[in-house]
C-alpha positions in Angstrom: 111.0 62.0 -220.5 109.2 65.2 -219.4 107.9 67.4 -222.2 109.3 70.8 -222.9 106.4 72.7 -221.4 106.6 70.7 -218.2 110.3 71.2 -218.0 109.9 75.0 -218.5 107.2 75.1 -215.9 109.4 73.3 -213.4 112.3 75.6 -214.2 110.1 78.7 -213.7 108.8 77.3 -210.4 112.3 76.6 -209.1 113.5 80.0 -210.1 110.5 81.6 -208.3 111.2 79.5 -205.1 114.8 80.6 -205.1 113.9 84.2 -205.4 111.4 83.8 -202.4 114.2 82.2 -200.3 116.6 85.0 -200.9 115.1 87.0 -198.0 115.8 84.2 -195.5 119.4 83.6 -196.7 122.5 85.4 -195.6 123.3 88.8 -197.0 126.1 87.2 -199.1 123.6 85.6 -201.4 121.8 88.9 -202.2 124.2 89.4 -205.1 122.4 86.6 -206.9 119.0 88.4 -206.8 119.4 89.9 -210.3 120.4 86.6 -211.8 117.5 84.8 -210.3 115.0 87.4 -211.5 116.6 87.3 -214.9 116.2 83.5 -215.0 112.6 83.8 -214.0 111.8 86.3 -216.7 113.6 84.2 -219.3 111.7 81.1 -218.3 108.4 83.0 -218.5 109.2 84.3 -221.9 110.2 80.9 -223.2 106.9 79.6 -221.9 105.0 82.3 -223.7 106.8 81.4 -227.0 105.5 77.9 -226.7 102.0 79.0 -225.8 101.8 81.6 -228.6 104.3 80.7 -231.4 103.1 83.8 -233.5 106.0 85.5 -231.6 108.5 83.7 -233.7 106.5 82.8 -236.9 105.9 79.2 -236.1 104.6 76.9 -238.8 102.1 75.5 -236.4 100.5 78.4 -234.5 98.2 78.0 -231.5 95.9 80.8 -231.0 95.9 81.0 -227.3 97.2 84.4 -226.0 96.4 87.5 -228.0 99.7 89.1 -227.5 100.0 90.5 -231.1 97.4 92.3 -233.3 94.7 89.8 -234.3 93.6 89.4 -237.8 89.9 90.3 -238.4 88.8 88.5 -241.6 85.3 88.7 -242.9 83.2 85.6 -242.9 83.5 85.5 -246.7 87.3 85.7 -246.6 87.4 82.9 -244.0 85.2 80.7 -246.3 87.4 81.5 -249.3 90.6 80.6 -247.5 89.1 77.4 -246.1 87.9 76.4 -249.6 91.3 77.3 -251.1 93.2 75.1 -248.5 90.8 72.2 -249.1 91.2 72.5 -252.9 95.0 72.7 -252.6 95.1 69.7 -250.2 93.1 67.6 -252.6 95.2 68.7 -255.6 98.5 67.8 -254.0 97.0 64.5 -252.6 95.7 63.5 -256.1 99.2 64.1 -257.6 100.9 62.0 -254.9 102.2 64.8 -252.8 101.4 66.6 -249.5 100.3 70.1 -249.0 103.3 72.3 -247.8 102.7 74.2 -244.6 102.4 77.9 -244.9 105.1 80.1 -243.6 102.6 83.0 -243.0 99.5 81.3 -241.7 98.0 84.6 -240.6 97.4 86.1 -244.1 94.2 88.1 -243.0 94.5 91.8 -242.2 93.8 93.4 -238.8 91.2 96.1 -238.5 93.9 98.7 -238.4 95.4 97.4 -241.7 92.0 97.3 -243.3 91.4 100.9 -242.5 95.0 101.9 -243.7 94.7 100.2 -247.1 91.3 101.5 -247.9 93.2 104.2 -249.6 94.4 101.8 -252.3 90.8 100.9 -253.4 89.4 104.5 -253.2 90.1 105.1 -256.9 87.8 102.6 -258.5 88.9 103.5 -262.1 92.5 102.3 -261.8 94.0 98.8 -261.9 96.9 97.0 -260.2 98.8 94.5 -262.5 100.3 91.6 -260.7 102.9 89.8 -262.7 105.7 87.3 -262.3 108.2 85.0 -263.9 108.2 81.9 -261.8 109.0 78.1 -261.7 109.5 75.4 -259.2 107.4 77.1 -256.5 105.1 74.3 -255.3 106.3 74.9 -251.7 105.5 78.6 -251.9 102.2 78.2 -253.5 100.0 77.9 -250.4 101.3 81.3 -249.2 101.1 82.9 -252.7 97.5 81.9 -253.3 96.4 82.8 -249.8 98.1 86.2 -250.1 96.4 87.0 -253.4 93.0 86.1 -252.0 93.5 88.6 -249.2 94.9 91.2 -251.6 91.9 90.8 -254.0 89.5 91.4 -251.1 91.4 94.5 -250.1 91.7 96.0 -253.5 88.5 94.7 -255.1 88.3 92.1 -257.9 87.6 94.8 -260.4 90.8 96.6 -259.4 93.3 93.9 -260.2 94.8 92.1 -263.2 97.2 89.2 -263.4 99.8 88.1 -265.9 101.9 85.0 -264.8 104.6 83.3 -266.9 105.6 79.9 -265.5 108.0 77.3 -266.5 109.6 75.0 -266.9 108.8 73.1 -263.7 109.0 69.5 -262.9 106.9 69.9 -259.8 103.2 70.8 -259.3 103.6 74.5 -260.1 102.1 74.3 -263.6 99.1 72.1 -262.6 98.3 74.3 -259.7 98.4 77.4 -261.8 96.0 75.9 -264.4 93.7 73.8 -262.2 93.6 75.9 -259.0 94.9 79.5 -259.5 92.9 80.4 -262.5 89.6 79.0 -261.2 90.3 80.8 -257.9 90.7 84.2 -259.5 87.5 83.7 -261.5 85.6 82.6 -258.3 86.8 85.8 -256.5 85.3 87.9 -259.3 88.4 88.9 -261.3 87.2 89.5 -264.9 88.5 86.7 -267.2 90.0 89.3 -269.6 92.2 90.4 -266.7 93.7 87.0 -266.2 96.7 85.7 -268.3 98.4 82.6 -267.2 101.0 80.9 -269.4 102.5 77.7 -268.1 105.2 75.3 -269.3 107.4 77.9 -270.9 110.5 76.4 -272.6 113.7 76.2 -270.8 116.5 78.6 -271.6 120.2 77.6 -271.8 121.7 80.5 -270.0 125.2 79.2 -270.9 124.6 80.2 -274.5 122.7 83.5 -274.1 123.2 86.8 -272.5 121.5 86.3 -269.2 120.4 89.9 -268.7 119.0 90.2 -272.2 117.2 86.8 -271.9 115.6 87.8 -268.5 114.6 91.2 -270.0 112.8 89.4 -272.8 111.0 87.2 -270.4 109.9 90.1 -268.3 108.6 91.9 -271.4 106.7 88.7 -272.2 105.1 88.7 -268.8 104.1 92.4 -269.4 102.4 91.6 -272.7 98.9 92.7 -271.5 100.3 96.3 -271.2 101.3 96.3 -274.9 98.2 94.4 -276.2 95.5 96.0 -274.1 95.3 99.9 -274.4 92.6 100.1 -271.7 94.8 98.4 -269.2 97.8 100.4 -270.1 95.9 103.6 -269.7 94.4 102.7 -266.3 97.1 100.7 -264.6 98.0 102.4 -261.3 101.0 100.2 -260.4 102.7 97.0 -261.5 103.5 94.5 -258.8 106.4 92.4 -260.1 107.4 89.6 -257.7 109.5 86.4 -257.8 109.8 83.1 -256.0 109.5 84.4 -252.4 107.0 83.6 -249.7 104.5 86.3 -250.0 102.3 87.9 -247.3 99.4 90.0 -248.1 100.2 92.9 -245.8 103.7 93.2 -247.3 102.3 93.6 -250.8 99.7 96.1 -249.6 102.1 98.1 -247.5 104.5 98.5 -250.5 101.6 99.7 -252.6 100.5 102.1 -249.9 103.9 103.6 -249.5 104.2 103.8 -253.3 101.0 105.8 -253.5 101.3 108.1 -250.5 104.9 109.0 -251.7 103.9 109.6 -255.3 106.7 107.3 -256.3 107.5 106.2 -259.8 109.0 103.0 -258.6 109.0 101.2 -255.3 111.0 98.1 -254.3 111.4 95.9 -251.3 114.8 95.5 -249.8 116.4 92.2 -250.7 118.0 91.2 -247.4 120.4 88.2 -247.1 120.6 86.4 -243.7 119.5 87.8 -240.4 122.7 88.1 -238.4 124.5 89.9 -239.8 121.8 91.3 -242.2 122.9 93.0 -245.3 121.4 94.2 -248.6 121.9 91.4 -251.1 121.3 92.4 -254.7 123.6 95.4 -255.0 124.2 94.8 -258.7 120.6 95.7 -259.6 120.2 98.5 -257.1 120.6 101.3 -259.7 118.8 104.4 -260.6 117.1 105.1 -263.9 120.4 106.5 -265.2 122.2 103.2 -264.2 124.2 104.8 -261.5 124.7 102.9 -258.2 121.8 103.7 -255.9 124.1 103.5 -252.9 126.2 106.5 -254.1 123.2 108.8 -253.5 123.7 110.9 -250.3 119.9 111.4 -250.4 119.4 107.7 -250.0 121.6 107.5 -246.9 119.7 110.5 -245.4 116.4 108.6 -245.7 117.5 105.3 -244.3 
């Protein structure tokens, strides 16, 4: 059986031949010119997708054609990401698992992005606090740790703090947080007093508690460094609260950038559900400080 690229190449060649033959055929066939040209363009586009899968976020990219902005990582970042990948590979292997493939293999920033986000590290006195409540995320961990590595390089290790509350998980989440994440943050230069990782938190029976109150208590627990450390509380520039999603460094940095340039008090990513048709998912929590529905604001509609 012919391979897909061979089939596409044959298809493109056939379409090209048919277009060349149009000039020698009867005028009655000229109505098919548009269709033939369209087929040729479609075949060429499909061939490009196979050659450079970055066009559709492939899990196995092949860096052949530079059709999109190319990341420009420093040699230090390249070494850090390679060491991280090797450490994760060995950790998963030693626990009888296999390392999940990254959804966002191109975590490093382009030169344009590096210049854009320099604004975030210009104020060396402030701190960004990254915090989460998380469990059962062993498949997202490669993306998460790679994204944090890139974010730390962009913001500076002295400009970040971390407070992670994990559990309970029956996969490798807790062991990776303890054995890989914490050493990683220290190796990147993050001060130990700015790292708080709590794993294996007890399970909560949401059938017997008020779900919203229980989650609020958990979030307050994750934010404990703010209550316990006055210097952190006085110097924090923004709190990045994320959940069990596949993170990409540029998405985190862009949100912080827009937060800062707009002088916002709170900035949130849109929670989209599905692609076609795409719609905003978590309407219930999309509320203003006064608890009114955010979508009732005419100002919001004016800015969309």
